[in-house]
C-alpha positions as CSV (number, residue, x, y, z in Angstrom):
1,M,-2.2,66.2,112.5
2,Q,-4.3,65.9,108.7
3,R,-2.9,63.1,107.4
4,I,-2.9,64.8,103.4
5,V,-2.6,68.7,102.8
6,P,-3.4,70.0,99.6
7,H,-0.3,72.1,98.7
8,L,0.2,74.9,96.4
9,W,2.9,76.0,94.4
10,Y,3.2,80.1,93.1
11,N,5.8,82.5,91.9
12,K,5.6,84.2,94.8
13,E,2.2,85.2,95.5
14,A,1.4,82.5,98.5
15,K,0.4,84.7,101.7
16,E,-1.3,86.7,99.1
17,A,-3.4,84.2,97.8
18,A,-3.6,82.3,101.6
19,L,-4.7,85.7,102.8
20,F,-7.2,86.1,100.3
21,Y,-8.7,82.3,100.8
22,I,-8.4,83.1,104.3
23,S,-11.3,85.9,103.9
24,L,-13.6,83.6,101.9
25,F,-14.2,81.1,104.3
26,D,-15.7,81.2,107.8
27,Q,-13.6,79.0,110.4
28,S,-10.4,80.2,108.1
29,K,-6.9,81.4,109.4
30,L,-3.1,81.8,108.7
31,L,-1.4,79.0,110.8
32,N,2.4,79.9,110.2
33,I,4.8,81.5,107.5
34,T,8.3,80.1,107.6
35,I,11.4,81.4,104.4
36,I,13.5,78.9,103.8
37,E,16.9,80.5,102.6
38,N,19.1,78.4,99.9
39,T,16.9,76.2,97.8
40,P,17.2,75.9,94.1
41,S,15.0,78.4,94.2
42,G,16.3,80.5,96.1
43,K,14.5,82.0,99.2
44,A,11.1,79.8,99.7
45,E,8.5,80.9,101.7
46,I,6.0,78.2,103.4
47,V,2.7,79.0,104.1
48,S,0.4,77.3,106.0
49,F,-3.3,77.8,106.5
50,E,-6.4,76.3,107.6
51,L,-10.4,77.2,105.6
52,A,-13.3,76.2,106.9
53,G,-11.0,74.1,109.5
54,Q,-9.2,72.3,106.7
55,Q,-5.5,72.7,106.5
56,F,-3.7,73.9,103.7
57,E,0.1,74.9,102.8
58,A,1.3,76.9,100.1
59,I,4.9,77.7,98.7
60,S,6.6,80.8,97.2
61,A,9.2,79.1,95.4
62,G,9.1,80.1,91.8
63,P,7.6,80.3,88.2
64,F,8.0,76.7,87.9
65,F,4.4,75.2,88.6
66,K,1.4,76.5,86.4
67,F,-2.2,75.3,88.5
68,N,-4.7,73.8,85.5
69,P,-8.0,72.6,86.0
70,S,-6.7,68.5,86.4
71,I,-6.9,69.4,90.6
72,S,-9.3,72.3,91.5
73,L,-11.3,73.0,94.8
74,M,-14.7,71.5,95.1
75,V,-16.3,73.8,97.4
76,A,-20.0,72.7,99.4
77,C,-22.4,76.2,99.1
78,F,-25.2,76.1,101.4
79,S,-27.5,78.9,99.8
80,V,-27.4,80.8,96.6
81,E,-26.5,83.9,97.8
82,E,-23.5,82.2,99.0
83,V,-22.3,80.3,95.6
84,N,-23.0,84.1,94.5
85,T,-20.5,85.5,96.5
86,K,-18.0,83.4,96.1
87,W,-18.1,83.1,92.2
88,K,-18.1,87.4,92.2
89,A,-14.8,87.1,94.0
90,L,-13.3,84.0,93.1
91,S,-14.0,85.1,89.0
92,E,-12.1,88.6,89.7
93,G,-9.3,88.9,87.6
94,G,-9.3,85.2,86.6
95,T,-11.4,83.2,83.9
96,E,-14.3,81.4,84.1
97,L,-14.6,77.9,83.0
98,M,-18.3,76.8,83.7
99,P,-20.1,79.4,83.6
100,L,-22.3,79.8,86.6
101,G,-25.9,78.7,86.6
102,E,-28.3,75.4,86.9
103,Y,-26.9,72.4,85.4
104,P,-28.6,68.4,85.9
105,F,-26.2,67.8,88.7
106,S,-26.7,70.8,90.6
107,K,-28.9,73.9,90.9
108,W,-26.5,76.5,91.1
109,Y,-22.8,76.1,90.3
110,C,-19.5,77.8,88.5
111,W,-16.2,76.2,87.5
112,V,-13.6,79.3,87.6
113,Q,-9.6,79.7,87.8
114,D,-9.1,82.4,90.1
115,R,-6.6,85.1,89.5
116,Y,-3.9,82.6,90.6
117,G,-4.9,80.2,88.0
118,L,-6.4,78.1,91.1
119,S,-9.3,76.0,90.1
120,W,-12.6,76.1,92.2
121,Q,-15.6,74.4,91.6
122,L,-18.7,76.4,93.0
123,M,-21.6,74.0,93.9
124,L,-25.1,74.6,95.7
125,T,-26.2,71.5,98.1
126,D,-28.4,71.0,100.8
127,N,-26.5,68.5,103.3
128,A,-24.4,71.0,105.2
129,Q,-24.1,68.8,107.9
130,T,-22.7,65.9,106.2
131,V,-20.8,67.3,103.2
132,Q,-17.3,68.5,103.5
133,K,-16.4,72.2,102.9
134,I,-13.9,71.7,100.4
135,T,-13.4,68.3,98.7
136,P,-9.6,67.9,96.2
137,N,-11.1,67.0,92.7
138,L,-9.0,65.1,90.1
139,L,-9.5,66.0,86.7
140,F,-7.7,62.6,84.7
141,S,-7.4,63.7,81.3
142,K,-4.4,62.9,78.3
143,E,-2.6,59.9,78.8
144,S,-4.0,59.5,82.4
145,C,-8.1,60.2,81.0
146,G,-9.7,56.7,81.7
147,K,-7.5,55.9,84.6
148,A,-9.8,57.7,87.2
149,E,-11.6,54.5,88.8
150,E,-8.4,52.8,88.9
151,A,-6.6,55.6,90.8
152,V,-9.8,56.1,93.1
153,K,-9.6,52.0,93.9
154,Y,-5.9,52.5,94.3
155,Y,-5.2,55.6,96.6
156,T,-8.4,53.9,99.1
157,E,-6.6,50.6,99.2
158,V,-3.4,52.8,100.3
159,F,-4.7,54.5,103.1
160,E,-6.3,53.5,106.3
161,N,-9.4,55.0,107.4
162,S,-10.5,55.2,103.6
163,E,-13.7,54.5,101.6
164,L,-15.2,54.3,98.3
165,G,-18.4,55.8,97.8
166,A,-20.3,56.8,94.8
167,I,-19.7,56.2,91.4
168,S,-21.1,57.7,88.1
169,R,-20.5,56.8,84.8
170,Y,-20.8,58.5,81.3
171,G,-23.8,57.3,79.2
172,E,-23.5,56.8,75.8
173,G,-22.6,59.8,74.4
174,E,-22.3,61.9,76.8
175,A,-18.1,61.8,76.5
176,V,-16.2,63.3,73.6
177,S,-13.1,61.3,74.5
178,P,-13.4,58.2,74.2
179,K,-11.5,56.9,77.1
180,A,-13.6,58.7,79.9
181,K,-15.5,56.0,82.1
182,I,-16.7,57.7,84.9
183,N,-18.1,61.5,85.7
184,Y,-17.8,61.7,89.1
185,A,-16.6,59.2,92.0
186,A,-16.3,60.4,95.8
187,F,-13.7,58.1,98.3
188,K,-12.3,59.3,101.5
189,L,-8.7,59.3,102.3
190,A,-7.3,59.0,105.6
191,G,-10.9,60.3,106.8
192,I,-10.6,63.1,103.4
193,A,-13.3,64.0,101.4
194,F,-11.8,63.5,97.6
195,S,-13.6,62.8,94.1
196,A,-12.9,62.1,90.5
197,M,-13.6,61.9,87.3
198,D,-12.6,61.4,84.2
199,N,-12.4,64.1,81.4
200,G,-15.3,63.9,78.7
201,F,-13.9,66.4,76.4
202,E,-10.1,66.3,74.8
203,A,-7.8,68.4,76.6
204,D,-4.0,69.8,76.4
205,F,-3.2,69.7,80.6
206,N,-2.4,66.7,83.2
207,F,-1.4,66.7,86.7
208,N,1.6,68.6,87.6
209,E,3.0,70.1,90.8
210,A,1.8,72.7,90.9
211,I,-0.8,71.1,93.0
212,S,0.5,68.0,95.6
213,F,-0.9,66.0,98.8
214,K,1.7,66.3,101.2
215,V,1.4,63.5,103.2
216,N,2.3,63.6,106.5
217,C,4.4,60.6,108.3
218,N,5.0,59.9,112.1
219,D,8.2,57.6,111.4
220,Q,10.4,56.0,109.0
221,Q,8.3,53.5,108.7
222,E,5.7,55.5,107.3
223,I,7.8,57.2,105.1
224,D,9.1,53.8,103.6
225,Y,5.7,52.4,103.3
226,F,4.4,55.9,101.4
227,W,7.1,55.8,99.3
228,Q,7.1,52.4,98.0
229,K,3.0,52.4,97.3
230,L,2.9,55.5,95.7
231,S,6.7,56.7,94.1
232,A,6.4,55.5,90.5
233,V,8.3,57.9,88.3
234,P,12.5,57.7,89.8
235,E,13.5,60.7,87.7
236,A,10.5,62.8,89.3
237,E,11.6,61.5,93.1
238,Q,13.5,64.8,94.9
239,C,13.5,66.2,98.4
240,G,10.8,63.7,99.2
241,W,8.3,64.8,96.4
242,I,7.3,62.1,94.6
243,K,4.9,60.6,90.9
244,D,2.1,57.8,91.2
245,K,1.3,55.2,87.9
246,F,-1.2,58.2,87.0
247,G,1.0,61.6,87.1
248,V,-0.2,63.0,90.9
249,S,2.1,64.2,92.7
250,W,3.3,64.0,96.3
251,Q,5.3,64.5,99.1
252,I,6.1,62.0,101.7
253,V,7.7,63.7,105.0
254,P,7.6,63.6,108.2
255,T,5.6,65.1,110.5
256,V,8.1,66.3,112.9
257,M,9.8,68.4,110.3
258,N,6.9,70.6,110.4
259,E,7.9,71.4,113.2
260,M,11.7,71.6,112.5
261,I,11.0,74.7,109.5
262,K,8.5,76.0,112.3
263,S,10.8,76.4,114.9
264,G,12.2,80.1,113.9
265,D,15.9,79.1,114.9
266,R,17.7,79.9,111.5
267,E,20.6,78.2,111.8
268,K,18.9,74.4,112.5
269,I,16.7,75.8,109.5
270,R,20.3,75.9,107.6
271,R,21.3,72.5,108.3
272,V,18.0,71.3,108.0
273,T,17.6,72.2,104.2
274,E,21.1,71.5,103.6
275,A,20.4,67.9,103.9
276,L,16.7,67.5,102.8
277,L,18.2,68.7,99.5
278,K,20.8,65.8,99.7
279,M,17.7,63.4,99.8
280,K,15.5,62.1,97.4
281,K,13.6,59.5,100.2
282,F,13.5,61.4,103.5
283,D,15.7,59.9,105.8
284,L,14.0,60.9,109.5
285,G,17.0,59.7,111.5
286,A,19.7,62.0,109.8
287,L,16.9,65.4,109.8
288,Q,17.1,64.7,112.9
289,K,20.6,64.6,113.6
290,A,20.4,67.9,111.3
291,Y,18.3,69.5,113.5
292,A,20.4,68.8,116.7
293,G,23.9,70.2,115.1
294,I,25.1,66.4,115.6
């Protein structure tokens, strides 16, 4: 199972959005839909899906968080036609953040928020065999601006099978914000490619729970480890959710809970839901007992 899974929060459009994204990418499919009753948001719908062979998860759980450009999905496109096709689909009903065109870093590129608010960067690339199709990009803004390099180095220390890649810095006068240092950093966490940058412009947005990263844990020891390493905001701790010292949200979740939730047994799901809603950090043993009805 993919160790780190991007998690997208919608008001009530998770399934609709997932099916739309699936239609845009090869090697994509719907994996599972689960309804969770009696959450703080009421009835929540969890949608698991793949895009270009990569796992994603979305939830419809109320209008509590809104997407912004602090986390975007960077898509490696292998032809001008692919950029244009995806741009046309994603920009319909959406907002253009950087117009389609040629840039110093890419011969054909655009940055767009789709009709649901999710941000995408579409970039023409010529190394189709070596590039991950969809790369989460972290844009460090406001109070987080200037911390991209520190964050990237920290994350690669926390996760096994991780590494730093190329780091590019702003030249003199290139960034409006005096705090901005890194204009691009490539890195891998648990074998998954990520990128990060400090926002060169003054911005009024920052990381929030609309996009989080779900960390699948095999046992209680792993849950305890990632919780200790990543949780830095005690008041944000709830039902496996945490925020790190840079403001990025994570979910520290036992892998077995995915199977519990997907079981389709409404009574078992109800018991597990009741148990997890009382927790901050997940107690794997207690969840297993709730599932078994012990």
